[in-house]
C-alpha positions as CSV (number, residue, x, y, z in Angstrom):
1,M,3.8,2.0,24.9
2,Y,5.3,1.0,21.5
3,R,7.3,-2.1,20.8
4,A,7.7,-2.0,17.0
5,I,8.4,0.9,14.7
6,L,8.0,1.0,10.9
7,I,10.0,3.8,9.5
8,D,10.1,5.2,5.9
9,L,13.4,5.5,4.1
10,D,13.2,8.4,1.5
11,D,13.2,11.9,3.1
12,T,12.9,10.3,6.5
13,I,16.3,8.6,6.9
14,L,18.0,9.2,3.5
15,D,17.6,12.6,1.8
16,F,16.1,11.5,-1.4
17,G,15.8,15.1,-2.7
18,A,19.6,15.5,-2.5
19,A,20.2,12.1,-4.2
20,E,17.6,12.8,-6.9
21,H,19.0,16.3,-7.7
22,V,22.5,14.9,-8.3
23,A,21.2,11.8,-10.3
24,I,18.8,13.7,-12.5
25,A,21.3,16.5,-13.3
26,R,23.9,13.9,-14.3
27,T,21.3,12.1,-16.4
28,F,20.3,15.2,-18.2
29,R,23.9,16.0,-19.0
30,E,24.4,12.5,-20.3
31,I,21.5,12.8,-22.8
32,G,22.6,16.2,-23.9
33,L,20.4,18.5,-21.8
34,D,21.5,21.4,-19.7
35,P,20.1,20.8,-16.1
36,T,19.0,24.3,-15.5
37,P,17.0,25.1,-12.4
38,A,13.9,25.6,-14.5
39,L,14.3,22.1,-16.1
40,L,15.0,20.4,-12.8
41,R,12.0,22.1,-11.2
42,R,9.7,21.1,-14.1
43,Y,10.9,17.5,-13.9
44,S,10.2,17.4,-10.2
45,E,6.7,18.7,-10.7
46,I,5.9,16.1,-13.3
47,N,7.6,13.4,-11.3
48,L,5.5,14.2,-8.2
49,S,2.3,14.2,-10.1
50,Q,3.0,10.7,-11.5
51,W,3.9,9.3,-8.0
52,E,0.7,10.8,-6.6
53,A,-1.3,9.1,-9.4
54,F,0.5,5.8,-8.5
55,E,-0.5,6.2,-4.8
56,R,-4.1,6.7,-5.9
57,G,-3.9,3.4,-7.9
58,E,-4.3,5.1,-11.3
59,I,-1.1,3.9,-12.9
60,S,1.6,1.3,-12.2
61,R,5.0,1.8,-10.8
62,D,6.7,0.9,-14.2
63,T,4.5,3.5,-15.9
64,V,5.6,6.2,-13.5
65,L,9.3,5.5,-14.2
66,T,9.0,6.1,-17.9
67,R,6.0,8.3,-18.2
68,R,7.6,11.2,-16.2
69,F,10.3,11.4,-18.8
70,E,7.8,10.9,-21.7
71,L,5.7,13.8,-20.5
72,L,8.8,16.0,-19.9
73,F,10.2,15.4,-23.4
74,R,6.9,15.8,-25.0
75,E,6.4,19.2,-23.3
76,L,9.9,20.3,-24.4
77,G,9.4,19.0,-27.9
78,L,12.4,16.7,-27.7
79,A,12.9,13.3,-29.2
80,R,14.5,11.2,-26.4
81,D,14.1,7.6,-25.4
82,A,12.2,7.6,-22.0
83,Q,13.2,4.1,-21.0
84,A,16.9,4.6,-21.8
85,T,16.8,7.9,-19.8
86,E,15.2,6.0,-16.9
87,D,17.9,3.4,-17.0
88,V,20.6,6.1,-16.9
89,Y,18.9,7.9,-14.0
90,R,18.3,4.6,-12.1
91,S,22.1,3.8,-12.3
92,Y,23.0,7.2,-10.9
93,L,20.4,7.2,-8.2
94,G,21.7,4.0,-6.7
95,I,25.2,5.5,-6.3
96,G,26.0,7.0,-2.9
97,H,23.7,8.3,-0.2
98,Y,22.8,11.4,1.7
99,F,21.5,11.3,5.3
100,V,18.7,13.5,6.6
101,D,20.0,15.5,9.6
102,G,20.0,13.4,12.7
103,A,19.1,10.2,11.0
104,V,22.0,8.1,12.2
105,E,21.7,9.5,15.7
106,I,18.0,8.6,15.9
107,L,18.6,5.1,14.6
108,D,21.3,4.6,17.2
109,Y,18.8,5.8,19.8
110,L,15.8,3.7,18.7
111,A,17.4,0.4,17.7
112,P,18.3,-0.8,21.2
113,K,14.8,0.1,22.5
114,Y,12.4,-1.0,19.7
115,D,12.1,-3.5,16.9
116,L,12.8,-1.3,13.8
117,Y,11.4,-2.2,10.4
118,L,12.1,-0.3,7.2
119,A,9.0,0.5,5.1
120,S,9.7,1.9,1.7
121,N,7.8,2.5,-1.6
122,G,11.0,2.6,-3.6
123,V,12.3,0.5,-6.5
124,A,14.0,-2.5,-4.9
125,A,17.3,-2.6,-6.7
126,T,17.8,1.2,-6.0
127,Q,16.8,1.0,-2.4
128,Y,19.0,-2.0,-1.6
129,S,21.9,-0.3,-3.3
130,R,21.4,2.9,-1.2
131,L,20.9,0.9,2.0
132,E,24.2,-0.9,1.4
133,S,26.0,2.4,0.6
134,A,24.6,4.0,3.8
135,D,25.5,0.8,5.8
136,I,22.3,0.9,7.9
137,N,20.8,-2.5,7.2
138,H,21.9,-3.7,10.7
139,Y,19.5,-1.3,12.4
140,F,16.4,-3.2,11.0
141,K,14.7,-6.5,12.0
142,D,13.4,-6.6,8.4
143,I,13.2,-4.5,5.3
144,F,9.9,-4.1,3.4
145,I,10.1,-2.6,-0.1
146,S,6.9,-2.3,-2.0
147,E,8.2,-3.8,-5.2
148,V,9.0,-6.9,-3.3
149,T,5.8,-7.0,-1.3
150,G,3.6,-6.6,-4.3
151,H,1.8,-3.7,-2.7
152,H,2.6,-0.1,-1.8
153,K,1.9,2.4,0.9
154,P,-0.9,3.4,1.6
155,E,-2.5,0.1,0.6
156,K,-3.7,-1.9,3.5
157,E,-2.3,-5.0,1.8
158,Y,1.2,-3.6,2.0
159,F,0.9,-3.2,5.8
160,D,-0.7,-6.7,6.1
161,Y,2.4,-8.1,4.4
162,C,4.6,-6.3,6.9
163,F,2.6,-7.2,9.9
164,A,2.6,-10.9,9.0
165,R,6.4,-10.9,9.1
166,M,6.8,-9.0,12.4
167,P,7.1,-11.5,15.2
168,G,4.6,-10.7,18.1
169,F,2.9,-8.0,16.1
170,A,0.2,-6.0,17.8
171,R,-1.5,-2.9,16.3
172,E,-1.6,-1.1,19.6
173,T,2.1,-1.3,20.1
174,T,3.2,-0.4,16.5
175,L,4.1,3.1,15.2
176,M,4.6,4.2,11.6
177,I,7.0,7.1,11.0
178,G,7.4,8.9,7.6
179,D,7.4,12.1,5.7
180,S,4.4,11.5,3.5
181,L,0.9,12.2,4.7
182,T,-0.6,10.3,1.7
183,S,1.5,7.2,1.9
184,D,3.0,6.8,5.4
185,V,0.4,8.5,7.6
186,L,-2.7,7.5,5.6
187,G,-1.4,4.0,5.2
188,G,-0.7,3.6,8.9
189,K,-4.1,5.0,9.8
190,N,-5.8,2.7,7.3
191,A,-3.9,-0.3,8.8
192,G,-4.9,0.6,12.3
193,V,-1.6,1.7,13.8
194,A,-0.4,4.9,15.3
195,T,1.4,7.4,13.0
196,C,4.0,10.1,13.2
197,W,4.4,12.6,10.4
198,F,8.0,13.8,9.9
199,N,7.2,17.3,8.5
200,R,10.7,18.6,8.2
201,N,9.8,21.2,5.5
202,D,6.9,22.7,7.5
203,R,4.3,21.8,4.9
204,P,0.6,22.5,5.6
205,G,-1.4,19.6,7.1
206,R,-4.6,18.1,5.8
207,P,-7.8,17.9,7.8
208,D,-8.6,14.5,6.3
209,I,-5.2,12.9,7.2
210,V,-4.3,13.7,10.8
211,P,-1.3,11.9,12.4
212,D,-1.1,10.9,16.0
213,Y,2.2,12.9,16.2
214,E,3.9,15.5,14.2
215,I,7.7,16.3,14.4
216,H,9.9,18.7,12.4
217,R,13.2,17.2,13.5
218,L,14.1,13.6,14.0
219,D,15.4,14.2,17.5
220,E,11.9,15.2,18.6
221,L,11.0,11.5,18.6
222,K,12.9,11.3,21.9
223,E,10.1,13.4,23.5
224,F,7.7,10.5,23.3
225,L,9.9,7.4,22.4
């Protein structure tokens, strides 16, 4: 049924949450802040709101990277350099990797059977560093990172860029897999391909964004792939 699979990186193959937690805690310590659970939680809330604004096309990627720290420091009444903080954070985020449970096993299972393509909204330098650390580049026919493509999921132009570089591409034989309803699933649906939502944290769905498949563990892909 399917011949080509586009698969997300963060929180689908690599556990971005784990990497983010370590990197942001180290960053806060370096700039003289105690990374308490409350501080880390508030940063995550602000960070998520900024990435959602980016997905809606309201702000640029570069704005997200500094504004999340600007908003946090302003809320805390702290005088800190947001760009310098982002630079420290970015350096720590690119170090090491953490796999989502079952990720390597599912890549081993899928790669011989399908043309796999990585589809990520991440910052290019960071994603390339993490991919090299994880040693998983060889599983993919090509790697599509939004900063390189000039567009991001869920924009149709992002998927058009990918499709133009996938030999023998056909919408009816292509599947998009990812953890985000608003970028992976919505983007795939807007681009006219089948979608699979990797809902590993049992989040509630949305009636306006309905995937073709929903899984809670990566090995559930074997039930239909």
